[in-house]
C-alpha positions in Angstrom: 1.1 18.1 -29.6 -0.1 21.1 -27.6 -3.4 21.8 -26.1 -4.6 25.2 -24.8 -7.2 26.1 -22.2 -7.3 29.7 -21.1 -3.8 30.6 -19.9 -2.9 26.9 -19.3 -0.7 25.1 -21.9 0.0 21.4 -21.9 3.0 19.9 -23.6 4.9 16.6 -23.5 7.7 16.2 -21.0 11.1 16.7 -22.6 14.4 15.8 -21.0 15.6 15.0 -17.5 14.7 18.4 -16.1 11.1 18.2 -17.0 10.9 14.6 -15.9 12.2 15.7 -12.5 9.5 18.4 -12.5 6.9 15.8 -13.4 7.9 13.8 -10.3 8.4 16.7 -8.0 5.0 18.2 -8.7 3.3 15.3 -6.9 5.3 16.0 -3.7 4.6 19.8 -4.0 0.9 19.3 -4.5 0.4 17.0 -1.6 2.9 18.5 0.9 0.3 20.1 3.1 -1.8 16.9 3.6 -0.8 15.4 7.0 -2.2 12.0 5.8 -0.3 11.8 2.5 2.6 9.4 2.8 5.3 10.4 0.2 6.6 7.4 -1.8 10.3 6.9 -2.5 11.3 9.1 -5.3 13.5 6.4 -6.8 10.5 4.2 -7.0 8.4 6.9 -8.7 11.2 7.3 -11.3 11.2 3.6 -12.0 7.4 3.4 -12.4 7.5 5.8 -15.4 10.8 4.5 -16.9 10.2 2.1 -19.8 13.7 0.7 -19.2 12.9 -0.1 -15.5 9.2 -1.0 -15.6 8.3 -4.2 -17.5 4.7 -2.9 -18.0 6.0 -0.8 -20.9 7.0 -3.9 -22.8 3.4 -4.0 -23.9 2.3 -0.4 -23.4 3.1 3.1 -24.6 3.0 6.2 -22.5 3.5 10.0 -22.9 4.0 12.2 -19.9 2.4 15.6 -20.0 2.8 18.8 -17.9 0.4 21.7 -17.6 2.1 25.1 -17.4 1.0 28.7 -16.6 4.0 30.7 -17.6 7.0 29.0 -16.0 5.0 27.3 -13.3 3.8 23.7 -13.4 0.1 23.5 -12.5 -0.6 19.8 -13.3 0.6 16.5 -14.7 -0.8 13.4 -16.3 0.3 10.4 -18.3 -1.4 9.2 -21.4 -1.2 5.4 -21.5 -2.1 2.8 -24.2 -1.8 -0.8 -23.0 -1.8 -3.2 -25.9 -2.2 -6.2 -23.5 -5.4 -4.6 -22.2 -6.8 -4.4 -25.8 -5.9 -8.0 -26.4 -7.7 -9.0 -23.2 -10.9 -6.8 -23.4 -11.2 -5.4 -26.9 -12.8 -2.3 -25.6 -10.6 0.3 -27.4 -9.8 2.1 -24.1 -6.8 4.3 -23.4 -5.9 5.2 -19.9 -4.8 8.4 -18.0 -2.7 8.1 -14.9 -0.2 9.8 -12.5 -2.8 12.6 -12.3 -2.2 15.7 -10.2 -3.6 19.2 -10.8 -3.9 22.7 -9.2 -7.5 23.3 -10.4 -10.3 22.3 -12.8 -8.8 24.4 -15.6 -5.5 22.6 -15.5 -7.4 19.3 -15.3 -9.5 20.1 -18.4 -6.4 21.0 -20.3 -4.6 17.9 -19.3 -7.4 15.5 -20.1 -8.1 17.2 -23.4 -4.4 16.6 -24.3 -4.8 12.9 -23.4 -8.0 12.6 -25.4 -6.1 14.0 -28.5 -3.3 11.6 -27.9 -5.7 8.6 -27.6 -7.8 9.5 -30.6 -4.6 9.7 -32.7 -4.0 6.1 -31.7 -7.6 5.1 -32.7 -8.9 4.8 -29.1 -12.5 5.8 -28.5 -12.7 5.9 -24.6 -10.5 7.2 -21.8 -10.4 5.7 -18.3 -8.5 6.6 -15.2 -6.7 7.4 -13.0 -4.8 4.2 -13.6 -1.1 4.5 -12.8 -0.1 2.7 -15.0 -2.3 -0.4 -14.6 -4.9 -2.0 -12.3 -2.1 -4.2 -10.9 -0.5 -1.0 -9.6 -2.1 2.3 -8.3 -5.7 3.0 -9.5 -8.7 5.0 -8.7 -9.4 8.2 -6.8 -9.9 8.6 -3.0 -13.4 10.1 -2.6 -13.9 9.3 1.1 -11.7 8.7 4.1 -9.3 11.6 3.7 -8.6 11.5 7.4 -6.8 8.2 7.2 -3.3 7.3 6.0 -3.1 5.4 2.7 -2.3 1.7 2.6 0.1 0.0 0.1 -0.9 0.5 -3.5 -4.0 2.5 -2.5 -4.6 6.1 -3.8 -4.6 9.2 -1.5 -5.3 12.5 -3.2 -6.8 15.9 -2.5 -10.6 15.9 -2.0 -11.2 18.2 -4.9 -9.8 15.8 -7.6 -13.1 14.0 -8.2 -14.8 17.3 -8.9 -12.0 18.4 -11.2 -12.3 15.3 -13.3 -16.1 15.3 -13.4 -16.1 18.9 -14.4 -14.1 17.9 -17.5 -17.0 15.7 -18.6 -16.1 12.4 -17.0 -18.2 10.1 -14.8 -17.5 7.2 -12.4 -17.4 3.8 -14.1 -16.7 1.6 -11.1 -16.5 1.7 -7.3 -13.4 0.5 -5.5 -14.1 -0.3 -1.8 -11.5 -0.7 1.0 -12.0 -1.6 4.6 -10.0 -1.1 7.8 -10.1 -4.0 10.2 -8.6 -4.2 13.6 -6.8 -7.5 13.7 -6.4 -7.3 17.4 -10.1 -8.0 17.7 -9.5 -11.4 16.3 -11.3 -13.3 13.6 -15.1 -13.7 14.3 -16.0 -17.2 15.4 -18.3 -17.9 12.5 -15.5 -17.1 10.0 -13.1 -19.4 12.0 -15.6 -22.2 11.7 -16.2 -21.7 8.0 -12.5 -21.5 7.3 -11.8 -24.7 9.3 -14.5 -26.5 7.5 -13.2 -25.6 4.0 -9.6 -26.3 5.1 -10.5 -29.8 6.2 -12.8 -30.6 3.2 -10.1 -29.5 0.7 -7.2 -30.9 2.7 -5.5 -27.5 2.7 -2.2 -26.8 4.5 -1.0 -23.3 5.3 2.7 -22.2 5.5 4.7 -19.0 5.5 6.4 -17.9 2.3 9.9 -19.4 1.9 12.2 -16.5 1.4 15.1 -18.8 0.5 13.0 -19.9 -2.5 11.8 -16.4 -3.4 11.8 -16.7 -7.2 9.9 -20.0 -7.1 7.4 -18.7 -4.5 6.7 -15.6 -6.7 5.8 -17.8 -9.6 3.3 -19.7 -7.4 1.9 -16.4 -6.1 1.5 -15.1 -9.7 -0.4 -18.2 -10.7 -2.7 -17.8 -7.6 -3.2 -14.1 -8.2 -4.1 -14.5 -11.8 -6.6 -17.3 -11.3 -8.2 -15.5 -8.4 -8.6 -12.2 -10.3 -9.1 -13.3 -13.9 -12.9 -12.6 -13.9 -12.6 -9.3 -12.1 -13.6 -6.1 -13.9 -10.9 -4.7 -16.1 -8.3 -7.3 -15.0 -5.2 -7.9 -17.2 -2.9 -10.6 -16.0 0.5 -9.3 -15.3 3.4 -10.8 -17.3 6.0 -12.8 -15.4 8.4 -9.9 -15.7 5.8 -7.5 -14.3 4.9 -9.7 -11.3 8.6 -10.2 -10.5 9.1 -6.5 -10.6 6.2 -5.9 -8.2 7.4 -8.7 -5.9 11.0 -7.3 -5.9 9.7 -3.9 -4.8 7.7 -5.5 -2.0 10.3 -8.0 -0.8 11.9 -5.6 1.8 8.6 -5.4 3.6 7.6 -9.1 3.5 7.3 -10.7 6.9 8.7 -14.2 6.6 
């Protein structure tokens, strides 16, 4: 598969060398942003490795690079999640891990993903989702002067314009807030929380790190039940949730 737009060519990633260029391009593209926090490279390799990421037990992916001569000018992943189709029946494919130099590279990359998705019978394309809503998703369109939080996107300001110029439009807003916990919880919220706690006879306790595997099963059950009616949600498999928890375990505060 090969798509051409002007002097930009897009082709699937082949071999370890091009996989390394796929990973490296993100670091090169965002290097000048003082608020971009580079993720661990090992973790980025694991996210796109079907042998390491349990998500790909129910999804297919093709990595694509945009080239001008021997220079990489963009990257994207075409993603088809069978579990998403079983849950929502909307015939949607995803694009994720998006980075690009300009609108031309973006148009070429998304055209290539569209061709890939149509060949699989999909009729819509949605993204950036990298690789699912349980991981990194969306585009930052405001708040570029703040550092990103865990599992939240941080990208150059021009990306939304690049994608919209290729014929795409926003399908959903994703909001995030910063709250200074040193200010304390407002009294009205404290009263409401205490009332619900007493009525439902709830108890609160820290996570038991000595029972990590059992605690993660409980967290998965809570997470799934809390989010099951949210837009686009697909419940993570047990293996997926364990994988996410294992990644986060070093930063848990017991």
